[in-house]
Residue frames as qw, qx, qy, qz and C-alpha x, y, z in Angstrom:
[[0.569, 0.265, 0.048, 0.777, 92.26, 48.38, 128.75],
 [0.195, -0.901, -0.287, 0.259, 92.66, 51.71, 130.49],
 [0.494, 0.674, 0.027, 0.549, 94.30, 54.91, 129.36],
 [0.510, -0.661, -0.164, 0.526, 96.72, 57.20, 131.13],
 [0.326, 0.915, 0.000, 0.238, 98.06, 60.63, 130.32],
 [0.771, -0.409, 0.036, 0.486, 101.79, 60.88, 130.75],
 [0.164, -0.707, 0.276, 0.630, 104.75, 62.95, 129.55],
 [0.661, 0.666, -0.163, -0.305, 105.33, 63.43, 125.82],
 [0.961, 0.142, 0.036, 0.234, 107.51, 60.95, 123.96],
 [0.417, -0.783, 0.256, 0.384, 111.05, 61.86, 124.98],
 [0.593, -0.051, 0.584, 0.552, 112.78, 60.33, 121.97],
 [0.331, 0.706, 0.503, 0.372, 110.50, 62.20, 119.55],
 [0.169, -0.974, -0.102, 0.108, 110.95, 65.45, 121.46],
 [0.498, -0.598, 0.406, 0.480, 114.76, 65.18, 121.37],
 [0.557, 0.240, 0.616, 0.503, 114.66, 64.20, 117.68],
 [0.192, 0.884, 0.377, 0.200, 112.63, 67.32, 116.83],
 [0.287, -0.923, 0.123, 0.225, 115.00, 69.56, 118.79],
 [0.610, -0.305, 0.522, 0.512, 118.02, 67.93, 117.13],
 [0.469, 0.501, 0.558, 0.466, 116.61, 68.49, 113.62],
 [0.009, 0.971, 0.227, 0.078, 115.67, 72.07, 114.48],
 [0.459, -0.768, 0.261, 0.363, 119.14, 72.79, 115.89],
 [0.587, -0.021, 0.577, 0.567, 120.86, 71.36, 112.82],
 [0.320, 0.740, 0.503, 0.311, 118.51, 73.41, 110.67],
 [0.144, -0.981, -0.052, 0.118, 119.34, 76.69, 112.40],
 [0.529, -0.544, 0.438, 0.482, 123.07, 76.01, 112.12],
 [0.521, 0.187, 0.645, 0.527, 122.80, 75.12, 108.44],
 [0.207, 0.888, 0.390, 0.128, 120.55, 78.09, 107.60],
 [0.239, -0.910, 0.164, 0.296, 123.20, 80.41, 109.00],
 [0.524, -0.349, 0.596, 0.498, 126.04, 78.65, 107.21],
 [0.473, 0.382, 0.684, 0.404, 124.24, 78.25, 103.86],
 [0.157, 0.881, 0.409, 0.178, 122.76, 81.78, 103.78],
 [0.447, -0.689, -0.031, 0.570, 125.60, 83.87, 105.23],
 [0.370, -0.080, 0.441, 0.814, 127.13, 84.80, 101.86],
 [0.028, 0.569, 0.627, 0.531, 123.81, 85.64, 100.20],
 [0.325, -0.833, -0.420, 0.157, 122.65, 87.55, 103.30],
 [0.448, -0.542, 0.072, 0.707, 125.81, 89.61, 103.39],
 [0.257, 0.084, 0.519, 0.811, 125.66, 90.51, 99.69],
 [0.098, -0.600, -0.641, -0.469, 121.91, 91.27, 99.56],
 [0.404, -0.836, -0.328, -0.175, 121.39, 92.90, 102.95],
 [0.200, 0.685, -0.430, 0.553, 124.85, 93.71, 104.30],
 [0.551, -0.453, 0.508, -0.482, 124.15, 91.38, 107.23],
 [0.330, 0.250, -0.904, -0.106, 125.43, 87.80, 107.25],
 [0.076, 0.132, 0.885, -0.441, 122.91, 86.97, 109.98],
 [0.419, 0.060, -0.114, -0.899, 119.82, 88.30, 108.13],
 [0.702, -0.058, -0.567, -0.427, 118.18, 84.98, 107.20],
 [0.461, -0.038, -0.803, 0.374, 119.42, 83.29, 110.36],
 [0.092, 0.039, 0.474, -0.875, 117.81, 85.89, 112.62],
 [0.602, 0.014, -0.184, -0.776, 114.47, 85.58, 110.82],
 [0.699, -0.017, -0.700, -0.142, 114.61, 81.79, 111.03],
 [0.286, 0.006, -0.738, 0.611, 115.54, 82.01, 114.72],
 [0.353, -0.008, 0.241, -0.904, 112.48, 84.18, 115.40],
 [0.743, 0.015, -0.374, -0.555, 110.17, 81.73, 113.61],
 [0.588, 0.044, -0.787, 0.185, 111.81, 78.82, 115.46],
 [0.028, 0.027, -0.618, 0.785, 111.18, 80.57, 118.78],
 [0.558, 0.028, 0.036, -0.828, 107.54, 81.27, 117.92],
 [0.743, 0.081, -0.574, -0.334, 107.06, 77.74, 116.64],
 [0.415, 0.067, -0.819, 0.390, 108.61, 76.16, 119.73],
 [0.225, -0.008, 0.481, -0.848, 106.37, 78.18, 122.06],
 [0.702, 0.087, -0.146, -0.692, 103.28, 77.16, 120.08],
 [0.656, 0.136, -0.740, -0.068, 104.48, 73.54, 119.96],
 [0.181, 0.057, -0.786, 0.588, 104.89, 73.47, 123.75],
 [0.442, 0.057, 0.295, -0.845, 101.41, 74.91, 124.22],
 [0.729, 0.146, -0.380, -0.551, 99.75, 72.56, 121.74],
 [0.549, 0.119, -0.824, 0.078, 101.28, 69.43, 123.22],
 [0.048, -0.079, -0.750, 0.655, 99.58, 70.30, 126.55],
 [0.492, 0.026, -0.051, -0.868, 96.17, 71.26, 125.16],
 [0.653, 0.106, 0.669, -0.338, 93.29, 68.82, 125.66],
 [0.204, -0.050, 0.829, 0.518, 93.25, 66.53, 122.62],
 [0.228, 0.629, 0.740, -0.068, 89.47, 66.98, 122.39],
 [0.091, 0.835, 0.065, -0.539, 89.97, 70.69, 121.66],
 [0.101, -0.416, 0.669, 0.607, 92.31, 69.85, 118.78],
 [0.209, 0.289, 0.909, 0.214, 89.70, 67.47, 117.44],
 [0.169, 0.770, 0.525, -0.320, 87.01, 70.14, 117.72],
 [0.036, 0.776, -0.190, -0.600, 89.14, 72.56, 115.67],
 [0.521, -0.034, 0.732, 0.439, 89.78, 70.12, 112.79],
 [0.375, 0.664, 0.596, 0.251, 87.03, 71.35, 110.46],
 [0.037, -0.970, -0.086, 0.225, 87.71, 75.00, 111.31],
 [0.380, -0.584, 0.508, 0.506, 91.41, 74.69, 110.44],
 [0.472, 0.206, 0.744, 0.426, 90.53, 72.93, 107.19],
 [0.235, 0.849, 0.468, 0.069, 88.00, 75.62, 106.26],
 [0.179, -0.904, 0.138, 0.363, 90.46, 78.41, 107.10],
 [0.466, -0.306, 0.638, 0.531, 93.09, 76.73, 104.92],
 [0.419, 0.500, 0.686, 0.322, 90.64, 76.53, 102.02],
 [0.077, 0.962, 0.238, -0.105, 89.77, 80.22, 102.33],
 [0.311, -0.760, 0.359, 0.443, 93.46, 81.16, 102.41],
 [0.515, 0.005, 0.705, 0.488, 94.17, 79.06, 99.32],
 [0.314, 0.754, 0.533, 0.221, 91.46, 81.01, 97.49],
 [0.118, -0.966, -0.048, 0.224, 92.64, 84.39, 98.78],
 [0.499, -0.491, 0.455, 0.550, 96.22, 83.77, 97.66],
 [0.449, 0.307, 0.656, 0.524, 94.95, 83.65, 94.06],
 [0.084, 0.926, 0.364, 0.060, 93.36, 87.09, 94.39],
 [0.303, 0.783, -0.169, 0.516, 95.18, 90.45, 94.37],
 [0.579, -0.754, 0.229, -0.209, 95.78, 89.86, 98.11],
 [0.956, -0.081, 0.114, 0.258, 98.32, 87.17, 97.20],
 [0.172, -0.834, 0.409, 0.328, 102.01, 88.00, 97.06],
 [0.891, 0.448, 0.025, 0.062, 103.71, 87.01, 93.80],
 [0.223, -0.781, 0.551, 0.194, 107.41, 86.16, 93.62],
 [0.188, -0.343, 0.863, 0.320, 109.45, 84.22, 91.05],
 [0.375, 0.032, -0.669, -0.641, 106.35, 83.68, 88.93],
 [0.402, -0.339, -0.850, 0.017, 104.31, 82.08, 91.71],
 [0.362, -0.520, 0.078, -0.769, 101.59, 83.45, 93.97],
 [0.673, -0.154, -0.713, 0.127, 102.07, 81.46, 97.17],
 [0.323, -0.113, -0.541, 0.768, 102.06, 83.99, 100.00],
 [0.243, -0.804, -0.419, -0.345, 99.54, 85.97, 102.02],
 [0.560, -0.682, -0.228, 0.411, 100.32, 88.79, 104.41],
 [0.202, 0.956, -0.117, 0.175, 102.77, 91.66, 104.60],
 [0.124, 0.763, -0.579, 0.258, 106.57, 91.44, 104.78],
 [0.052, 0.331, -0.889, 0.313, 107.81, 89.33, 107.68],
 [0.521, 0.066, 0.613, -0.591, 104.25, 88.38, 108.62],
 [0.677, 0.321, -0.384, -0.539, 103.55, 86.71, 105.27],
 [0.532, -0.197, 0.815, -0.118, 102.92, 82.97, 105.16],
 [0.283, 0.157, -0.774, -0.544, 102.23, 80.26, 102.59],
 [0.728, -0.065, 0.183, -0.657, 98.63, 78.95, 102.78],
 [0.794, 0.213, -0.541, -0.177, 99.71, 75.64, 101.26],
 [0.257, 0.244, -0.806, 0.474, 101.56, 74.85, 104.51],
 [0.442, -0.025, 0.484, -0.755, 98.35, 75.46, 106.47],
 [0.775, 0.189, -0.251, -0.548, 96.45, 73.41, 103.86],
 [0.542, 0.234, -0.804, 0.072, 98.63, 70.34, 104.47],
 [0.006, 0.037, -0.783, 0.620, 97.94, 70.41, 108.20],
 [0.538, 0.128, 0.203, -0.808, 94.28, 71.29, 107.66],
 [0.723, 0.200, -0.507, -0.424, 93.78, 68.41, 105.21],
 [0.392, 0.129, -0.872, 0.265, 95.35, 65.93, 107.62],
 [0.188, 0.052, 0.629, -0.752, 93.12, 67.13, 110.47],
 [0.643, 0.186, -0.075, -0.739, 90.02, 67.03, 108.25],
 [0.647, 0.193, -0.705, -0.215, 90.82, 63.50, 107.05],
 [0.214, 0.069, -0.866, 0.446, 91.43, 62.20, 110.59],
 [0.349, 0.114, 0.459, -0.809, 88.21, 63.74, 111.94],
 [0.689, 0.247, -0.163, -0.662, 86.06, 62.58, 109.04],
 [0.553, 0.231, -0.793, -0.110, 87.56, 59.13, 108.59],
 [0.077, -0.128, 0.822, -0.550, 86.96, 58.37, 112.27],
 [0.541, 0.237, 0.474, -0.653, 83.19, 58.43, 111.79],
 [0.742, 0.475, -0.155, -0.447, 83.25, 56.82, 108.34],
 [0.146, -0.473, 0.864, 0.091, 85.58, 53.87, 108.87],
 [0.627, 0.191, 0.726, -0.208, 82.73, 51.44, 108.25],
 [0.646, 0.710, 0.185, -0.212, 82.42, 52.77, 104.69],
 [0.117, -0.750, 0.528, 0.381, 86.14, 52.77, 103.85],
 [0.504, -0.033, 0.823, 0.261, 85.86, 49.51, 101.89],
 [0.472, 0.711, 0.521, 0.028, 83.43, 51.17, 99.48],
 [0.447, 0.096, 0.247, 0.854, 84.92, 53.34, 96.75],
 [0.025, -0.622, -0.426, -0.656, 81.86, 55.53, 96.08],
 [0.471, -0.809, -0.219, -0.275, 80.90, 56.26, 99.70],
 [0.779, -0.556, -0.026, 0.289, 84.16, 55.60, 101.51],
 [0.621, -0.203, 0.246, 0.716, 86.94, 56.97, 99.30],
 [0.332, 0.574, 0.449, 0.599, 85.52, 59.10, 96.49],
 [0.189, -0.949, -0.237, -0.088, 84.40, 62.00, 98.76],
 [0.563, -0.677, 0.184, 0.436, 87.97, 62.37, 100.07],
 [0.567, 0.104, 0.474, 0.665, 89.40, 62.28, 96.56],
 [0.147, 0.815, 0.407, 0.387, 87.01, 65.09, 95.57],
 [0.369, -0.921, -0.021, 0.119, 88.17, 67.21, 98.53],
 [0.651, -0.378, 0.361, 0.550, 91.80, 66.37, 97.76],
 [0.486, 0.435, 0.488, 0.580, 91.26, 67.31, 94.12],
 [0.034, -0.945, -0.258, -0.197, 89.82, 70.68, 95.16],
 [0.494, -0.813, 0.160, 0.265, 92.69, 71.48, 97.52],
 [0.645, -0.169, 0.476, 0.573, 95.40, 70.25, 95.14],
 [0.396, 0.669, 0.461, 0.428, 93.72, 72.12, 92.28],
 [0.138, -0.987, -0.075, -0.043, 93.95, 75.39, 94.21],
 [0.583, -0.624, 0.352, 0.384, 97.59, 74.70, 95.08],
 [0.641, 0.184, 0.529, 0.524, 98.36, 73.87, 91.45],
 [0.249, 0.878, 0.319, 0.256, 96.95, 77.25, 90.41],
 [0.401, -0.853, 0.055, 0.329, 99.72, 79.00, 92.38],
 [0.910, 0.058, -0.347, -0.221, 101.43, 76.92, 90.73],
 [0.255, -0.586, 0.722, -0.266, 102.98, 74.33, 93.09],
 [0.827, 0.117, -0.489, -0.253, 103.14, 70.74, 91.87],
 [0.386, 0.269, -0.781, 0.411, 105.56, 69.60, 94.58],
 [0.286, -0.110, 0.577, -0.757, 103.27, 70.49, 97.50],
 [0.780, 0.094, -0.102, -0.611, 100.30, 68.91, 95.70],
 [0.717, 0.225, -0.660, -0.009, 102.29, 65.70, 95.29],
 [0.158, 0.204, -0.764, 0.591, 103.33, 65.71, 98.97],
 [0.504, -0.036, 0.352, -0.788, 99.74, 66.31, 100.11],
 [0.819, 0.153, -0.317, -0.452, 98.34, 63.60, 97.81],
 [0.559, 0.235, -0.769, 0.202, 100.91, 61.11, 99.11],
 [0.106, -0.153, 0.670, -0.719, 99.96, 61.91, 102.70],
 [0.689, 0.057, 0.127, -0.711, 96.24, 61.42, 102.01],
 [0.756, 0.232, -0.573, -0.217, 97.00, 58.15, 100.18],
 [0.358, 0.186, -0.822, 0.402, 98.85, 56.79, 103.22],
 [0.350, -0.063, 0.505, -0.786, 96.04, 57.87, 105.57],
 [0.798, 0.126, -0.166, -0.565, 93.54, 55.96, 103.42],
 [0.638, 0.241, -0.728, 0.074, 95.86, 52.95, 103.58],
 [0.079, 0.154, -0.753, 0.635, 96.06, 53.23, 107.38],
 [0.547, 0.002, 0.254, -0.798, 92.27, 53.55, 107.56],
 [0.543, 0.040, 0.832, -0.106, 91.85, 50.18, 105.87],
 [0.582, 0.565, -0.135, -0.569, 91.01, 51.02, 102.25],
 [0.934, 0.181, 0.307, 0.031, 91.03, 48.14, 99.77],
 [0.499, -0.397, 0.492, 0.592, 94.31, 47.47, 97.97],
 [0.436, 0.413, 0.636, 0.486, 92.69, 47.42, 94.54],
 [0.035, 0.953, 0.300, 0.035, 91.20, 50.85, 95.21],
 [0.388, -0.803, 0.220, 0.395, 94.57, 52.18, 96.37],
 [0.552, -0.067, 0.592, 0.583, 96.37, 50.77, 93.33],
 [0.306, 0.694, 0.547, 0.354, 93.82, 52.46, 91.09],
 [0.158, -0.972, -0.111, 0.131, 94.22, 55.75, 92.95],
 [0.513, -0.563, 0.389, 0.518, 98.01, 55.53, 92.68],
 [0.503, 0.232, 0.622, 0.553, 97.81, 54.85, 88.94],
 [0.140, 0.869, 0.420, 0.222, 95.40, 57.74, 88.41],
 [0.341, -0.890, 0.048, 0.299, 97.66, 59.98, 90.48],
 [0.546, -0.293, 0.495, 0.609, 100.70, 59.13, 88.38],
 [0.371, 0.529, 0.586, 0.489, 98.75, 59.88, 85.21],
 [0.075, -0.960, -0.268, -0.003, 97.68, 63.22, 86.69],
 [0.457, -0.709, 0.253, 0.473, 101.29, 64.10, 87.52],
 [0.517, 0.041, 0.597, 0.612, 102.42, 63.16, 84.02],
 [0.211, 0.766, 0.520, 0.312, 99.63, 65.31, 82.59],
 [0.241, -0.945, -0.082, 0.206, 100.62, 68.26, 84.79],
 [0.511, -0.457, 0.428, 0.588, 104.20, 67.93, 83.56],
 [0.465, 0.303, 0.647, 0.523, 103.17, 67.63, 79.93],
 [0.131, 0.860, 0.450, 0.203, 100.94, 70.74, 79.86],
 [0.233, -0.952, 0.092, 0.173, 103.56, 73.03, 81.43],
 [0.697, 0.629, -0.253, 0.233, 106.67, 73.59, 79.27],
 [0.029, -0.734, 0.557, -0.387, 108.89, 74.53, 82.22],
 [0.765, -0.314, 0.496, -0.264, 107.93, 71.32, 84.05],
 [0.934, 0.349, 0.071, 0.034, 108.62, 69.27, 80.93],
 [0.423, 0.751, -0.403, 0.307, 112.04, 70.93, 80.61],
 [0.386, -0.608, 0.590, -0.365, 112.79, 70.08, 84.24],
 [0.914, -0.053, 0.360, -0.179, 111.72, 66.48, 83.71],
 [0.817, 0.543, -0.123, 0.152, 113.86, 66.08, 80.59],
 [0.154, 0.752, -0.513, 0.383, 116.82, 67.64, 82.44],
 [0.685, -0.445, 0.478, -0.324, 116.19, 65.23, 85.35],
 [0.975, 0.187, 0.115, -0.023, 116.66, 62.28, 82.99],
 [0.785, 0.197, 0.001, 0.587, 120.11, 63.57, 81.98],
 [0.227, -0.939, -0.120, 0.229, 121.13, 66.62, 84.05],
 [0.530, -0.431, 0.366, 0.632, 124.71, 66.63, 82.72],
 [0.399, 0.404, 0.585, 0.578, 123.45, 67.16, 79.19],
 [0.044, -0.830, -0.329, -0.447, 121.55, 70.27, 80.34],
 [0.618, -0.369, -0.357, 0.595, 124.09, 71.39, 82.94],
 [0.224, 0.067, 0.037, 0.972, 124.04, 75.00, 81.70],
 [0.369, -0.294, -0.208, -0.857, 120.26, 75.51, 82.01],
 [0.755, -0.376, -0.146, -0.517, 117.54, 73.26, 83.45],
 [0.905, -0.135, -0.365, 0.172, 119.98, 70.72, 84.85],
 [0.245, 0.645, -0.381, 0.615, 122.15, 73.37, 86.50],
 [0.539, -0.581, 0.311, -0.524, 120.73, 73.03, 90.02],
 [0.986, -0.135, 0.039, -0.087, 120.94, 69.25, 90.04],
 [0.771, 0.403, -0.262, 0.418, 124.51, 69.22, 88.75],
 [0.055, 0.644, -0.394, 0.653, 125.68, 71.83, 91.26],
 [0.748, -0.464, 0.203, -0.428, 123.89, 69.93, 94.02],
 [0.991, 0.026, -0.068, 0.108, 125.70, 66.73, 93.08],
 [0.494, 0.567, -0.349, 0.559, 129.00, 68.62, 93.01],
 [0.332, -0.642, 0.347, -0.597, 128.29, 69.81, 96.55],
 [0.916, -0.288, 0.152, -0.234, 127.42, 66.34, 97.83],
 [0.913, 0.268, -0.159, 0.263, 130.41, 64.79, 96.06],
 [0.284, 0.674, -0.372, 0.572, 132.80, 67.38, 97.48],
 [0.588, -0.643, 0.216, -0.440, 131.78, 66.52, 101.04],
 [0.447, 0.328, -0.816, 0.162, 133.30, 63.07, 101.12],
 [0.565, -0.305, -0.747, 0.169, 133.11, 61.23, 104.41],
 [0.379, -0.488, -0.472, 0.629, 133.66, 64.05, 106.91],
 [0.150, 0.929, 0.336, 0.034, 132.88, 67.13, 104.82],
 [0.477, 0.559, -0.077, 0.674, 134.83, 70.27, 104.05],
 [0.296, -0.174, -0.499, 0.796, 134.02, 71.72, 107.45],
 [0.001, -0.788, -0.590, 0.176, 131.15, 73.78, 108.78],
 [0.025, 0.898, 0.044, -0.438, 130.99, 77.12, 106.97],
 [0.277, -0.495, 0.596, 0.568, 133.47, 76.09, 104.26],
 [0.634, 0.502, 0.587, 0.028, 131.04, 75.35, 101.44],
 [0.213, -0.212, 0.436, 0.848, 132.08, 76.58, 97.99],
 [0.061, 0.441, 0.778, 0.443, 128.72, 76.02, 96.33],
 [0.118, -0.795, -0.518, 0.292, 127.02, 78.63, 98.51],
 [0.181, -0.516, 0.183, 0.817, 129.10, 81.29, 96.76],
 [0.494, 0.557, -0.001, -0.668, 126.32, 81.69, 94.15],
 [0.118, 0.236, -0.886, -0.382, 127.01, 78.41, 92.36],
 [0.124, -0.321, -0.939, -0.017, 124.01, 76.53, 93.81],
 [0.312, -0.376, -0.162, -0.857, 120.66, 78.39, 93.64],
 [0.735, -0.473, -0.156, -0.460, 118.28, 78.13, 96.63],
 [0.524, 0.287, -0.716, 0.361, 121.18, 76.99, 98.77],
 [0.076, -0.128, 0.668, -0.730, 119.48, 77.88, 102.06],
 [0.676, 0.074, 0.183, -0.710, 115.96, 76.70, 101.10],
 [0.929, 0.204, -0.057, -0.305, 115.24, 73.82, 98.72],
 [0.821, 0.375, -0.373, 0.215, 118.87, 72.70, 98.35],
 [0.311, -0.782, 0.432, -0.323, 120.18, 73.21, 101.88],
 [0.941, -0.208, 0.267, -0.018, 120.72, 69.44, 102.17],
 [0.793, 0.495, -0.077, 0.347, 123.39, 69.69, 99.47],
 [0.070, 0.788, -0.365, 0.490, 125.27, 72.34, 101.48],
 [0.732, -0.521, 0.348, -0.269, 124.92, 70.16, 104.56],
 [0.977, 0.091, 0.131, 0.143, 126.47, 67.24, 102.66],
 [0.556, 0.677, -0.194, 0.441, 129.28, 69.44, 101.35],
 [0.103, -0.742, 0.403, -0.525, 130.18, 70.84, 104.77],
 [0.625, -0.423, 0.535, -0.379, 129.44, 67.87, 107.04],
 [0.169, 0.357, -0.890, -0.229, 129.99, 65.03, 104.58],
 [0.563, -0.148, -0.764, -0.277, 128.46, 61.58, 104.65],
 [0.269, -0.189, -0.758, 0.563, 128.44, 61.66, 108.47],
 [0.202, 0.201, 0.237, -0.929, 126.19, 64.73, 108.50],
 [0.534, 0.055, -0.493, -0.685, 123.93, 63.37, 105.75],
 [0.493, -0.126, -0.860, 0.032, 123.60, 60.04, 107.55],
 [0.092, -0.184, -0.639, 0.741, 122.79, 61.78, 110.84],
 [0.380, 0.161, 0.020, -0.911, 119.96, 63.84, 109.33],
 [0.607, 0.017, -0.635, -0.478, 118.48, 60.87, 107.48],
 [0.394, -0.114, -0.861, 0.302, 118.75, 58.78, 110.65],
 [0.103, 0.169, 0.474, -0.858, 116.89, 61.46, 112.60],
 [0.550, 0.114, -0.224, -0.797, 114.04, 61.47, 110.07],
 [0.589, -0.025, -0.794, -0.151, 113.89, 57.66, 110.23],
 [0.211, -0.132, -0.759, 0.602, 113.79, 57.92, 114.02],
 [0.329, 0.140, 0.173, -0.918, 110.99, 60.48, 113.75],
 [0.621, 0.046, -0.533, -0.573, 109.07, 58.12, 111.45],
 [0.471, -0.065, -0.863, 0.169, 109.51, 55.22, 113.86],
 [0.041, -0.198, -0.632, 0.748, 108.33, 57.15, 116.89],
 [0.392, 0.137, -0.067, -0.907, 105.51, 58.84, 114.97],
 [0.642, -0.007, -0.618, -0.454, 104.06, 55.62, 113.61],
 [0.375, -0.115, -0.846, 0.361, 104.51, 53.91, 116.96],
 [0.160, 0.163, 0.405, -0.885, 102.51, 56.72, 118.54],
 [0.548, 0.089, -0.337, -0.761, 99.85, 56.21, 115.87],
 [0.561, -0.044, -0.819, -0.110, 99.65, 52.48, 116.62],
 [0.352, -0.258, -0.746, 0.503, 99.32, 53.06, 120.37],
 [0.168, -0.223, -0.009, -0.960, 96.98, 56.07, 120.10],
 [0.258, 0.123, 0.753, -0.593, 93.85, 56.02, 122.32],
 [0.571, 0.541, 0.487, -0.379, 91.30, 56.30, 119.50],
 [0.666, 0.434, 0.484, 0.366, 90.91, 56.23, 115.74],
 [0.183, 0.974, 0.076, 0.108, 91.05, 60.02, 115.37],
 [0.373, -0.822, 0.402, 0.151, 94.35, 60.27, 117.24],
 [0.736, -0.107, 0.592, 0.311, 95.78, 57.30, 115.37],
 [0.571, 0.637, 0.403, 0.324, 94.89, 58.69, 111.94],
 [0.013, 0.997, -0.050, 0.048, 96.05, 62.17, 112.90],
 [0.528, -0.648, 0.493, 0.242, 99.43, 60.87, 114.10],
 [0.725, 0.183, 0.567, 0.345, 99.76, 58.83, 110.92],
 [0.407, 0.842, 0.275, 0.224, 98.99, 61.86, 108.75],
 [0.158, -0.963, 0.212, 0.042, 101.35, 64.24, 110.53],
 [0.642, -0.435, 0.558, 0.294, 104.21, 61.73, 110.57],
 [0.671, 0.381, 0.530, 0.352, 103.71, 60.94, 106.88],
 [0.227, 0.959, 0.147, 0.079, 103.44, 64.64, 106.02],
 [0.271, -0.873, 0.377, 0.148, 106.84, 65.40, 107.56],
 [0.625, -0.303, 0.664, 0.278, 108.75, 62.27, 106.51],
 [0.651, 0.518, 0.510, 0.220, 107.35, 62.09, 102.96],
 [0.217, 0.976, -0.015, 0.025, 108.26, 65.74, 102.34],
 [0.392, -0.731, 0.522, 0.198, 111.77, 65.08, 103.68],
 [0.708, 0.026, 0.655, 0.265, 112.11, 62.08, 101.35],
 [0.529, 0.775, 0.311, 0.151, 111.04, 64.17, 98.35],
 [0.012, -0.973, 0.223, 0.054, 113.49, 66.96, 99.17],
 [0.519, -0.530, 0.633, 0.221, 116.41, 64.58, 99.71],
 [0.719, 0.309, 0.588, 0.203, 115.50, 62.73, 96.51],
 [0.392, 0.909, 0.116, 0.079, 115.58, 65.99, 94.54],
 [0.199, -0.887, 0.404, 0.097, 118.90, 67.06, 96.02],
 [0.584, -0.321, 0.716, 0.209, 120.44, 63.67, 95.20],
 [0.258, 0.375, -0.592, -0.665, 119.13, 63.77, 91.63],
 [0.135, 0.134, 0.982, -0.002, 116.72, 60.87, 92.18],
 [0.201, 0.718, 0.649, -0.147, 113.64, 63.07, 91.58],
 [0.296, 0.612, 0.268, 0.683, 112.93, 66.10, 89.36],
 [0.140, 0.033, -0.320, 0.937, 113.27, 69.55, 90.95],
 [0.214, -0.613, -0.743, -0.163, 109.99, 70.28, 92.79],
 [0.071, -0.574, 0.086, -0.811, 110.55, 73.25, 95.10],
 [0.760, -0.544, -0.331, -0.129, 109.84, 71.24, 98.27],
 [0.065, -0.753, 0.497, -0.427, 111.70, 72.33, 101.42],
 [0.579, 0.028, -0.773, 0.257, 113.34, 70.02, 103.97],
 [0.555, -0.731, -0.289, -0.273, 111.26, 70.05, 107.19],
 [0.666, -0.706, -0.038, 0.239, 112.99, 71.63, 110.22],
 [0.685, -0.190, 0.249, 0.657, 116.16, 72.26, 108.14],
 [0.353, 0.470, 0.389, 0.709, 115.35, 74.59, 105.22],
 [0.023, -0.172, -0.195, 0.965, 114.88, 78.33, 105.60],
 [0.291, -0.361, -0.575, -0.674, 111.22, 79.33, 105.58],
 [0.232, -0.159, 0.518, -0.808, 109.05, 80.68, 108.38],
 [0.753, -0.004, -0.056, -0.655, 105.73, 79.18, 107.28],
 [0.780, 0.158, -0.602, -0.060, 107.15, 75.73, 106.69],
 [0.310, 0.191, -0.737, 0.569, 108.94, 75.71, 110.04],
 [0.375, -0.150, 0.363, -0.839, 105.97, 77.11, 111.97],
 [0.825, 0.007, -0.091, -0.558, 103.38, 74.64, 110.68],
 [0.702, 0.199, -0.674, 0.110, 105.83, 71.74, 110.92],
 [0.118, 0.179, -0.699, 0.682, 106.37, 72.57, 114.60],
 [0.596, -0.084, 0.188, -0.776, 102.61, 72.88, 115.11],
 [0.859, 0.096, -0.414, -0.286, 102.19, 69.41, 113.61],
 [0.502, 0.224, -0.732, 0.402, 105.00, 68.14, 115.83],
 [0.234, -0.212, 0.507, -0.802, 103.21, 69.63, 118.85],
 [0.804, -0.027, -0.051, -0.591, 100.03, 67.71, 117.98],
 [0.792, 0.190, -0.580, 0.025, 102.06, 64.51, 117.55],
 [0.236, 0.241, -0.702, 0.628, 103.70, 65.04, 120.94],
 [0.526, -0.175, 0.267, -0.789, 100.27, 65.67, 122.44],
 [0.888, 0.030, -0.282, -0.362, 99.00, 62.32, 121.13],
 [0.601, 0.273, -0.691, 0.296, 102.13, 60.63, 122.50],
 [0.197, -0.354, 0.557, -0.725, 101.04, 61.61, 126.01],
 [0.814, -0.060, 0.209, -0.539, 98.27, 59.05, 125.81],
 [0.288, 0.331, -0.892, -0.108, 99.26, 55.38, 125.99],
 [0.837, -0.224, -0.204, -0.456, 97.38, 52.17, 126.70],
 [0.130, -0.410, 0.852, -0.298, 98.10, 49.66, 129.47],
 [0.714, -0.064, -0.569, -0.401, 96.75, 46.15, 129.01]]
């Protein structure tokens, strides 16, 4: 078997651009009213998102041409940097908003370390698992060390607090362990322990418990904790098959909170209908197919595990967000990759996409 280096996966590249384009359009549509009222500029959020998209695309294009060995060499450094940033965000250097301390930096240059942590954890897992695959069948030497690292990272993220990102990261690590060949009985035990940990995190925080109770019957709590879910369902239901038309959402007129971030998918469904919703879901399914196919055909274990982690990271987060918007999951605060407003999320998602496209350049010929 010999390896060749070719062009990046065309289908994946077009899929990423399609999701990004839809995202920019929807950010403008969903945020125009809020932008105009808060800043006197209907394009305020759109312009910021457009800048981050431009920066992210440039970095993505550079990364997908960098020697894969250099990306591998940076894995531990990125993971260490992410860990330091997660610690710094809990100090006075962190920026607090809406009761959470999730940002580092100043103004437009601020970013969320948890987004870096997701990418850093995936890179760390891929690099370390590659040299420890022989031990993956053992719980104490093959799995436990990764669970300790995951617990440390998720613990720091939970202190912000951010349960949704912790859940997304844990799910990504779980799938990477599965892809690495971990025993099923170990994975079942990990999944059970993870569910107990999530239930515990919900139980000890009153606001999370209120959200969970409202999730079970949002209509009963439609005036308080169930408000977002109910308004989101109104938006989706109003869209019908073809939608109300781009820019014609009613829920964005301060009925649906976080309409351009966590709940932008609801506005998309309201304006573009089932057709728009189906298109976005189909694009994420297409991204999953190409991403996992790249992982299967990757030239080595590191590349395969890294492609698996990045693909899972993006698709799993998308599934969580869509589940929340549709009322199938409790409200978590998870954004929709490529679509939701948010510079940090978009930037690190595009960086991950660049790495995935880089790996796609290597294919095997038998």
